[in-house]
MIDO-951924 format. One record per residue (C-alpha): x, y, z. Coordinates in steps of 0.1 Angstrom, whole numbers, plus 5000, padded with zeros to 4 digits. Example, Ala and Ser with C-alpha at 12.3 -4.5 7.8 and 13.67 -1.06 7.14 Angstrom:
<rs>
512349555078;513749895071;
</rs>
This chain:
<rs>
502043557506;500743317478;499842967490;501442647478;498542567454;498842867431;497442787396;499543077382;502742927395;504742837363;506442537378;503242387391;501442467359;504142287338;504041987361;500241947360;500142007322;502741727317;500741497340;497641547319;499441447288;501041137304;497641027317;496640917282;498040567272;498540657235;500340977243;502440817270;503440527248;504340757219;506540957242;508140647256;508940517221;510440857211;512440867243;513940517241;514140457203;514640807190;512840987162;509940827144;507740907115;503940907121;503640587101;506340417123;504640537155;501140427142;502440077133;504140037167;501040157186;498639977163;496440277160;495240467129;497240757116;494341007119;493740907156;497440927164;497741257145;495341417170;497541307199;500741407183;499341757175;498441787212;501941687223;503441927198;501142207211;502342137247;505942157236;506741787243;507641687207;509041867177;508741787140;511141797112;510441757075;512641487058;511741477022;508141347021;508141237057;507541427089;509741307117;508741337154;511341387181;511241437218;511541807224;513741777256;516041507268;514841597304;511541427296;513441087294;514041097332;510341147339;509340867316;511940637331;510740707366;507140627356;508140307339;510140187370;507140267392;504840067371;506839747367;504839427374;507039327404;507039677420;504939697452;502339967451;498540017453;498039677436;499539357449;502939277433;502838967412;505638747399;506538807363;505538537337;508338347319;508138577289;508238887311;511338747328;513438657297;512538627260;513838717226;513039027207;514238947172;517838837180;518439007213;517338967250;514139127261;511939107292;513339157327;516639007316;517039247287;516139547308;518739437334;521439397308;520739747295;520739897330;524039737340;525739857308;524640207314;525340207351;528840087345;529540337318;529740097289;526740267272;525440617272;521640617280;519140717252;518341087250;515441077226;517441257199;519140967181;518240617169;521640477177;523340447211;526840567218;529340357237;530440487271;533940557285;534340217302;533439917280;534639647305;531039547313;530639407278;533639177285;532039067317;528938967297;531138757273;531339007244;534639097229;534139447215;537339427194;535939127176;532539277167;532039367131;528739567127;528739577089;525839787077;523739717108;523739967138;526139867165;523839947194;520140057196;517640097224;514439907221;511339977243;510439667262;506739607258;506239467294;508539687314;508440007293;512140047298;514939997272;516639677263;519739647240;519239587203;521539607173;524639407168;525739427204;522239307216;522638997195;526238947207;525038957243;522338697238;524738467218;527238497247;524638407273;523638097252;527237997247;527938027284;524937817293;523138097311;520038077290;518437827267;516437907235;513237697234;512137567200;509237757187;509037997216;510338347223;510638287260;514138207272;514737947299;517138047326;519437757333;520637657368;524037807359;522238127348;520238147380;523538147399;525538377377;523138627362;522238807395;525938867401;526439007367;523139207366;522139387398;518539437385;518039067377;517438877410;517638507411;514638347394;512238107412;513337747414;510837617389;511537587352;515337607352;517337377329;520437217343;
</rs>
């Protein structure tokens, strides 16, 4: 009988091979971007990661050789895509394990104001943005990203948007994408971008839940927001008492 640690076991070999690729910060972040935001060109990935194209090219070639990404020629551009949607679940589990407030081998620390709530262009980011996205997916208002598309699809039950203050019937996307997933730089999980992301932030401001601070990206959680947001968003616990606006 073969023992548990059999190097020829295909399942074990696949798991250890994946772990080796995810152990490198550049390869891990490239996969996270592809999983959350969908296909990217090498230039887009290099800009997001702030590494040179030749350096990134070596990592992407390795990911392609391991069957983790695929490539497609679009005119003059080579587009990289996550090979399997199943990888999204692995990356999500790793990101949740590594969140700043998660207990683990290092002491948990309270998140900074920018990690708690901030703007990313015109939508919510930080812990607040991640909690918004998670609530919309959990309640069936959005389908989760699959790494194959750069635009999100609405889910079968849109009522969660109404609870957040957004009237879907009144939204007019125009030429802009209705909903996109954006990889949160602190939490490595998606927050909501696109027209609906902006609508959610505008609704929170109009309802007095958050306050935009002049010249800063950090959003102040108001006293009303500290009471109401945890009820709306299960993954957003009540903030600490300091720093709230009335």
